N, C-alpha and C positions, 0 to 999 in steps of 0.2 A: 547766463550759464556759469556754473562753477568752474574754477580753474582746472580741476581734475578732469573735466570733460573737454574743455577748450584746448589745453596744452597738447594732448595726444592727437586731436584733430588737426591742429596747426602743424605738428610734426609730420603727420601722415600726408597732408597736402604738400608740404615742402619736399618730402621724400618722393612723391609721385612726380612732381614737377621736375626734380633733378633727374629722375629716372628717364622721363620722356626726353629731356634735354640731352642727356648723354647718348641716347639712341640716335640723335640727329647730328651730334658733334662728329666731325670727320676724324677717323682713326687712321693713323699711319701705322703700317705693319712693321714690327720688328723682325729682322732677319739675322741669320748667323753666318759664320765664315763659309760654310758649304754653299749657301745661296750666293754669296759674293763670288766665290771661286767659280761656280757654275755659270755666272753671267759676265764674268770679267772679260772685257773686250768684245762682247756680243753686240751686234748692231741693235740699236734701240734702247741701250742701257748706258747710263752715265754714272760713273763712280765719282763722288765728290768728297774731298777732304775739307772739312769745315773749320780746320784749325788755322792759326796764323801762318803766313807765308814762310817765316823763318823755320817753323816746325816742319812744314811740308818739305822744305829744302834740306832738312837734316839736323836742325838744332833740337836737342832734347828740351821739352817744355818744363820738365821738373824731374826730380830724382825718381827713378824707377820707370820712367816712360821714355822709350826711345824716340828720337826724331826720325824724320823720313816719312815716306808715303807708300801706300800700296801701289804696285806697278799698274799703270793705266789710269790712275786717278787724276782728276783736275783739281786745282786748288781754288776754293772760293770761301775765304774766311767769313764766318758768321757776322763779324762786325760790319762787313760791307753791305749787309742786308738793311742797315739802318738808314741808308740814304733815301732820296726821293724815289718813289715807286717806279716812275717811268724810266729813270736813269738806271736803277738797279735791275729792272726787267731787261733792259738792253744789255747790261753787263752779263747777266745770267745767260741770255741767248748767245752772246759772243763766246761763252765757255761751253756751249752745247747743252746747257741746262734749260730744256724747253718742255712744254706741256705734252708734246707728242712722244716723249721718251719716258722710260722708267728710270727714276733717279734713286740711286742708293747713296745715302749720306753716312759718313763716319767721322769720328774724331779720335780722341784718346781712349775714352771709356763709354761713349754713347750718350752722354748728357747734352753736350753742345750740339751734337748732330740731331738730337731730338728737337731742340729749339729751332734749328735750321729747317728741319722737315716741317714743323708746325708753321713756320713763317711762309714756306712755299705754299702751303695749303691755305692758310688764313689771309695772308697779305697779298699773295701773287696769284691766287685762285687756281693753283695746280690741283688736279684730282688726287684725293688722298689714296686712291687705289694704285696710283702710279709712283707714289713716294714710299721708299723703304728706309728704315733707320737700322743701320748695322749696329745693334745694341752693344755687342762686345768690343767693337772697333779695334784699334791697334793693339790694345792689351790682350784681346782674344787672338787676333791675327798672328801675333808672334809666338803663340804657344805651339803651333804646328810646324814641324821641321821644314816642310816644303815651302812655307810662306816666307817671303823676303820683303824687306823694305828698301826703297831707293831713296837717295843715292847709296851706292855700296859703302861709302865712307861716313854714313850718318852717325850722329852721336847716339850712344846707347845709354850712357850714364850708369852702366853696370860694371862690376869688376871684370877684368879680362879673364874670362873662363870660356869653356866650350859653349855655354849658352849665349854669351855675347858675340862669339865668333859667328854664330848663325845669323844674328841681326845684321852683321856687316857683310853678309853674303859670302863668307869664306868657307 
């Protein structure tokens, strides 16, 4: 067969296979701050901060990103998912991150939390329908005046102005 006929056929087959595969690939739903606020502290939901412990405790990870965490969140750094599956599964359970709950994961901007969510589904066999990625994460959270980060004295890495006072809970 001539290349002009074979090449489009190969492309079509690859496209169909990828389309079929993507239909069966588990998809984690992205959620926004209103979803997080609606389910914050609700039984059956666990909010997970996937960033390093120092950031969770208040240290700014980089310029323009405040340290601290959303009230009610547990900290489980994404790096901890790299250990032995059975040990990590026990650590997840200890933090309340279990398959019978809806897990909302966040980070600074939604990228690290997406990796965390994918690992829960692919490596630890959580149902993708029970895992939510807070895509806007801390950078979206801090935009609403009613939303605070804990601890109250967390680093903001912003100039001292009215905006930064909000982050400090003042």
